[in-house]
C-alpha positions as CSV (number, residue, x, y, z in Angstrom):
1,M,-0.1,0.1,0.1
2,A,1.7,3.5,-1.0
3,N,0.6,5.5,1.8
4,V,2.9,8.2,3.1
5,K,3.2,9.6,6.6
6,L,5.2,12.5,7.9
7,K,5.7,12.6,11.4
8,N,7.1,15.7,13.0
9,V,9.3,16.7,9.8
10,V,11.9,19.6,10.1
11,K,13.9,21.0,7.5
12,N,16.8,23.4,8.5
13,Y,19.3,25.1,6.1
14,G,22.2,26.2,8.9
15,S,20.4,27.8,11.5
16,L,17.1,28.7,9.6
17,E,14.2,26.5,10.0
18,V,12.0,26.5,6.9
19,V,9.7,23.5,7.6
20,H,8.5,23.3,11.2
21,G,7.6,19.7,12.4
22,I,4.7,19.2,10.1
23,N,2.6,15.9,10.4
24,L,0.6,14.3,7.5
25,D,-0.9,11.1,6.5
26,V,-1.7,10.5,2.8
27,D,-3.6,7.4,2.0
28,H,-3.1,5.1,-0.8
29,N,-4.6,6.2,-4.3
30,E,-5.2,9.7,-2.8
31,F,-4.4,12.8,-4.8
32,V,-2.9,15.4,-2.4
33,V,-2.2,18.9,-3.5
34,F,0.2,21.0,-1.6
35,V,-0.7,24.7,-2.2
36,G,0.6,27.8,-0.8
37,P,2.7,31.1,-1.8
38,S,6.3,30.9,-2.8
39,G,8.7,30.2,-0.1
40,C,5.9,28.5,2.3
41,G,7.9,25.1,2.1
42,K,5.7,23.0,-0.1
43,S,8.4,22.0,-2.7
44,T,10.6,21.5,0.1
45,T,8.5,19.1,1.7
46,L,8.0,17.5,-1.7
47,R,11.8,17.1,-2.1
48,M,12.2,15.6,1.4
49,I,9.6,12.6,0.4
50,A,11.5,12.1,-2.7
51,G,14.9,12.0,-1.0
52,L,16.2,15.0,-2.9
53,E,16.6,17.1,0.3
54,K,17.7,15.3,3.4
55,I,15.4,16.1,6.7
56,S,16.7,17.8,9.7
57,G,14.2,15.9,11.9
58,G,11.2,13.7,12.2
59,E,10.3,10.6,10.2
60,I,9.1,10.0,6.8
61,S,7.4,6.6,6.0
62,I,6.4,5.2,2.5
63,G,4.1,2.1,3.0
64,D,5.5,0.3,5.7
65,R,9.1,1.7,5.5
66,V,10.9,4.4,7.2
67,V,12.9,6.1,4.2
68,N,14.7,8.7,6.1
69,E,18.2,7.3,5.0
70,L,17.1,5.7,1.6
71,P,18.4,7.3,-1.4
72,P,15.6,8.5,-4.2
73,R,16.2,5.7,-6.2
74,A,15.3,3.2,-3.4
75,R,11.9,4.6,-2.3
76,N,10.0,3.7,-5.6
77,I,8.7,7.1,-6.5
78,S,8.7,9.0,-9.7
79,M,9.1,12.7,-9.9
80,V,7.7,15.0,-12.7
81,F,9.2,18.4,-12.8
82,Q,8.2,22.0,-14.2
83,N,11.1,22.0,-16.7
84,Y,10.4,18.4,-18.2
85,A,14.1,17.1,-17.9
86,L,13.8,15.5,-21.4
87,Y,17.0,14.4,-23.3
88,P,16.7,16.6,-26.2
89,H,18.8,14.2,-28.5
90,M,16.6,11.3,-28.0
91,T,13.1,10.5,-29.4
92,V,10.0,10.2,-27.1
93,R,10.3,6.5,-27.4
94,E,14.1,6.6,-26.1
95,N,13.0,9.1,-23.3
96,L,10.1,7.2,-22.1
97,G,12.3,3.6,-21.6
98,F,15.5,5.5,-20.9
99,T,15.2,4.7,-16.9
100,L,14.1,1.2,-17.7
101,R,17.2,0.8,-20.2
102,I,19.5,2.2,-17.1
103,A,18.0,-0.5,-14.9
104,K,18.9,-3.3,-17.5
105,K,15.4,-4.2,-18.0
106,P,14.7,-6.7,-20.9
107,Q,13.9,-4.8,-24.1
108,S,10.2,-6.7,-24.5
109,E,9.5,-5.3,-20.7
110,I,10.6,-1.8,-22.1
111,D,8.7,-2.0,-25.1
112,Q,5.5,-3.3,-23.5
113,A,6.0,-0.4,-20.7
114,V,6.7,2.3,-23.3
115,A,3.4,0.8,-25.3
116,E,1.4,1.3,-22.1
117,A,2.5,4.8,-20.9
118,S,1.9,5.7,-24.9
119,A,-1.3,4.7,-24.8
120,I,-2.5,6.0,-21.5
121,L,-1.2,9.5,-22.2
122,S,-2.0,9.4,-26.1
123,L,1.5,9.7,-27.5
124,D,1.6,7.1,-30.1
125,P,1.8,9.8,-32.7
126,Y,4.8,11.3,-31.5
127,L,7.0,8.2,-30.4
128,D,9.4,9.0,-33.0
129,R,9.7,12.6,-32.6
130,R,12.4,14.5,-30.5
131,P,11.4,17.0,-27.7
132,G,12.3,20.0,-29.6
133,E,9.4,18.8,-32.2
134,L,6.8,18.9,-29.5
135,S,4.6,21.3,-27.9
136,G,5.0,22.2,-24.1
137,G,2.0,20.2,-23.2
138,Q,3.2,17.2,-25.4
139,R,6.7,17.6,-23.6
140,Q,4.8,17.4,-20.4
141,R,3.0,14.3,-21.2
142,V,6.2,12.5,-22.2
143,A,7.7,13.8,-18.7
144,M,4.7,12.0,-17.1
145,G,5.1,9.2,-19.4
146,R,8.6,8.5,-18.3
147,A,7.4,8.5,-14.7
148,I,4.7,5.8,-15.7
149,V,6.7,3.1,-16.8
150,R,8.4,2.9,-13.6
151,H,5.3,1.7,-12.1
152,P,6.0,3.9,-9.0
153,D,4.3,3.4,-5.7
154,I,4.0,7.4,-5.7
155,F,3.9,10.0,-8.1
156,L,5.3,13.6,-7.2
157,F,4.6,16.3,-9.3
158,D,6.5,19.7,-8.6
159,E,4.8,22.5,-10.4
160,P,4.6,20.8,-13.7
161,L,2.2,23.0,-15.5
162,S,3.8,26.5,-14.6
163,N,5.7,26.8,-17.8
164,L,2.4,26.5,-19.9
165,D,0.1,28.9,-21.1
166,A,-3.5,29.1,-19.5
167,K,-5.2,27.1,-22.1
168,L,-2.6,24.2,-21.9
169,R,-2.9,24.4,-18.1
170,A,-6.4,23.8,-18.1
171,Q,-6.0,20.8,-20.8
172,M,-3.2,19.3,-18.6
173,R,-5.1,19.4,-15.4
174,V,-7.8,17.3,-17.4
175,E,-4.9,14.8,-18.5
176,I,-3.5,14.6,-15.1
177,K,-6.7,14.0,-13.3
178,K,-7.3,11.2,-16.1
179,L,-3.7,9.6,-15.3
180,H,-4.9,9.1,-11.6
181,Q,-8.1,7.6,-12.5
182,K,-6.3,5.3,-14.8
183,V,-2.9,4.3,-12.7
184,Q,-4.8,4.3,-9.4
185,T,-1.7,5.3,-7.3
186,T,-0.8,7.9,-4.8
187,I,-0.2,11.4,-6.1
188,I,1.5,14.2,-4.2
189,Y,1.2,17.6,-6.1
190,V,2.8,20.8,-5.6
191,T,1.3,24.0,-7.2
192,H,1.1,27.8,-6.1
193,D,-2.1,27.8,-8.1
194,Q,-5.0,27.6,-6.0
195,V,-7.2,26.7,-9.1
196,E,-5.1,23.7,-9.9
197,A,-5.6,22.8,-6.3
198,M,-9.2,23.0,-6.3
199,T,-9.8,21.2,-9.6
200,L,-7.3,18.3,-9.0
201,A,-7.1,17.4,-5.5
202,D,-8.9,14.8,-3.3
203,R,-7.2,16.7,-0.4
204,I,-5.7,20.3,0.0
205,V,-3.1,20.9,2.0
206,I,-2.4,24.5,2.6
207,M,1.2,25.8,3.9
208,R,2.4,29.1,4.8
209,D,5.9,29.8,6.5
210,G,6.7,26.1,6.9
211,Y,3.3,25.3,8.8
212,I,0.3,23.5,7.6
213,E,-2.5,26.1,7.9
214,Q,-5.3,23.5,7.1
215,Q,-6.0,20.5,5.2
216,G,-9.4,19.0,3.8
217,T,-11.4,18.5,0.9
218,P,-11.6,21.4,-1.6
219,L,-15.1,22.2,-0.5
220,E,-14.1,22.0,3.2
221,V,-11.3,24.6,2.9
222,F,-13.3,26.7,0.7
223,E,-16.6,26.7,2.8
224,K,-14.9,26.4,6.2
225,P,-11.6,28.3,6.2
226,V,-9.9,28.0,9.5
227,N,-8.3,31.7,9.4
228,T,-8.2,34.9,7.1
229,F,-4.9,33.2,5.2
230,V,-6.9,30.3,4.1
231,A,-10.0,32.4,3.4
232,T,-8.2,34.7,1.0
233,F,-5.8,32.2,-0.6
234,I,-8.6,29.6,-1.5
235,G,-11.2,31.0,-3.9
236,S,-10.9,33.2,-6.9
237,P,-11.6,36.2,-6.4
238,P,-10.3,36.2,-2.7
239,M,-12.7,36.4,0.2
240,N,-13.7,40.1,1.0
241,L,-12.5,41.0,4.6
242,L,-14.0,44.0,6.5
243,H,-12.8,45.3,9.6
244,G,-15.5,46.2,12.4
245,R,-16.8,45.5,15.8
246,A,-19.7,43.4,17.4
247,D,-21.8,45.7,19.4
248,N,-22.7,45.2,23.3
249,S,-25.6,42.6,22.2
250,G,-23.3,40.8,19.9
251,K,-26.1,40.9,17.4
252,N,-24.9,43.8,15.0
253,I,-21.4,44.6,13.6
254,T,-20.5,48.1,13.1
255,L,-17.8,48.3,10.1
256,D,-15.1,50.9,10.1
257,D,-17.1,53.3,8.1
258,G,-19.9,53.0,10.3
259,V,-22.2,51.0,8.3
260,N,-24.2,48.3,10.3
261,V,-24.9,44.8,9.4
262,A,-26.4,42.0,11.4
263,M,-24.2,39.3,12.9
264,P,-25.0,36.2,11.2
265,S,-27.6,34.2,13.4
266,R,-25.5,31.1,14.3
267,L,-23.1,33.9,15.9
268,A,-25.4,36.1,17.2
269,G,-25.0,37.1,20.9
270,K,-21.6,34.8,21.4
271,Y,-18.9,37.7,20.7
272,A,-20.3,41.0,22.3
273,D,-18.0,43.9,22.1
274,K,-15.2,42.5,20.3
275,D,-13.1,43.5,17.3
276,I,-13.8,41.2,14.4
277,I,-13.2,40.6,10.7
278,F,-16.4,40.1,8.5
279,G,-15.8,38.0,5.5
280,F,-18.0,37.1,2.5
281,R,-17.2,35.9,-1.0
282,A,-18.2,37.6,-4.2
283,D,-20.7,35.1,-5.0
284,N,-22.5,36.2,-1.6
285,I,-22.7,39.5,-2.4
286,M,-24.8,40.8,-5.6
287,P,-26.6,43.7,-7.0
288,V,-30.6,43.3,-5.9
289,G,-32.3,42.0,-8.9
290,H,-29.1,39.9,-10.3
291,T,-28.6,37.6,-7.6
292,L,-28.7,33.9,-7.1
293,P,-31.5,32.9,-4.6
294,Q,-30.7,34.0,-1.2
295,G,-31.0,31.7,2.0
296,D,-33.3,33.0,5.0
297,E,-30.8,35.6,6.2
298,S,-29.6,38.4,4.1
299,V,-28.9,42.1,4.5
300,E,-28.9,45.0,2.0
301,I,-26.0,47.5,1.7
302,D,-25.4,50.3,-0.8
303,M,-22.1,50.4,-2.5
304,T,-20.8,52.9,-5.3
305,V,-19.1,50.7,-8.3
306,T,-15.7,52.0,-8.9
307,L,-14.5,49.3,-11.4
308,T,-16.2,46.5,-13.5
309,E,-14.9,43.2,-15.1
310,P,-17.3,41.8,-17.7
311,L,-16.9,38.0,-18.0
312,G,-19.6,37.0,-20.3
313,A,-22.3,35.5,-18.1
314,E,-21.4,37.2,-15.3
315,T,-19.4,40.7,-14.2
316,L,-17.2,41.5,-11.5
317,L,-18.0,44.6,-9.7
318,F,-15.5,46.6,-7.6
319,G,-16.5,49.1,-4.7
320,E,-15.6,50.1,-1.2
321,I,-17.1,49.1,1.9
322,G,-15.8,50.3,5.2
323,G,-12.8,51.8,3.4
324,T,-12.0,48.4,2.1
325,Q,-12.0,47.3,-1.4
326,V,-15.0,44.6,-2.3
327,Q,-15.6,42.5,-5.0
328,A,-18.9,41.3,-5.8
329,K,-20.6,39.4,-8.6
330,M,-23.5,40.5,-11.0
331,L,-25.5,37.7,-12.9
332,N,-27.5,38.5,-16.1
333,P,-25.5,41.5,-16.1
334,R,-26.1,45.0,-17.5
335,I,-23.8,47.8,-18.4
336,V,-22.7,49.5,-15.1
337,K,-20.7,52.9,-15.2
338,P,-18.0,53.8,-12.6
339,G,-19.7,56.1,-9.9
340,E,-22.9,54.2,-10.1
341,K,-24.5,53.3,-6.6
342,L,-26.2,50.1,-6.3
343,T,-27.9,48.3,-3.6
344,F,-26.3,44.7,-2.9
345,Q,-27.8,41.8,-1.0
346,I,-25.4,39.9,1.4
347,D,-26.1,36.4,1.9
348,L,-25.4,36.3,6.0
349,E,-25.8,32.7,5.9
350,K,-22.4,32.3,3.9
351,C,-20.6,35.0,5.6
352,H,-17.7,34.2,8.2
353,V,-16.4,36.1,11.1
354,F,-12.7,36.2,12.4
355,D,-11.1,37.4,15.5
356,A,-9.5,40.4,14.7
357,Q,-6.6,40.0,16.8
358,S,-5.7,36.1,15.9
359,E,-7.2,36.3,12.5
360,M,-8.7,32.6,13.5
361,V,-12.5,31.7,12.5
362,L,-15.1,32.3,15.1
363,D,-18.0,29.6,15.4
């Protein structure tokens, strides 16, 4: 069983600690995505699992083996990098079979493995071409194929789509998802792109500054962020966050510009006389007449539109509430000019309230 366990894993570079005792269990056949901003420790953690970086403390297990001291080749993993790492003088067929030739496998076994990988990734028309004759997406498929032929316990992907344009990234996300369904093994994938994380993952691990901030299914981390960092990092556009204060009854919030809104009923009366951060997504603030059906709780608020971004079936509207820029959505859009004042409806059932000091969610 190709499960992976990280127990109190630490990484130091000299006196600088960059990964701080993280714990994580990845189940067999699970697709786990590490996501976070640059420098958060996600690629370093992946490289420690691969054996390309030596851990400074803790324990990494693959299956039933502790692999702390094993070299990469002994861990039965395959890694796909963002730069493809293909041999330019070799054909696709030769690139796919290279690691098996190095391992001195019989030619019949190499041919069969190459044929299987090529079929999975639809590479048959390109087998006799060299990497320089392929598009970026085709090269990435070859890199994936070279990983497949080894039949590893675990696939590790380190930002494999970052060199591709937006259209190719979308296509390759589908290819990688199909790959996981076909090969049915464990995948650990690193990206800074939360769209990739949301669309690919069975479980997302959100990292910041060498710590795991939250982990869960894409829907869990989107709907129930544990703090303001997760709330703004997951979801596009990011969650709107407005500073305010709960009144003495804990049933109303006064925002920084004096605008009053009701506290969501599930929290009403629980946090009286407290500085808070009031959060809601663009999907949950829409102009009256251009909204999704609202829940049982909603509040109306006026906002002057400062900027619009037409997106076809919907338009993003920008304005300010409480001195903070807010993004809203308009469904079935019409032309809105900057400076136009609209009444917006906020779905309180979908709003979040965070502690202003700790920035942790209140529930």
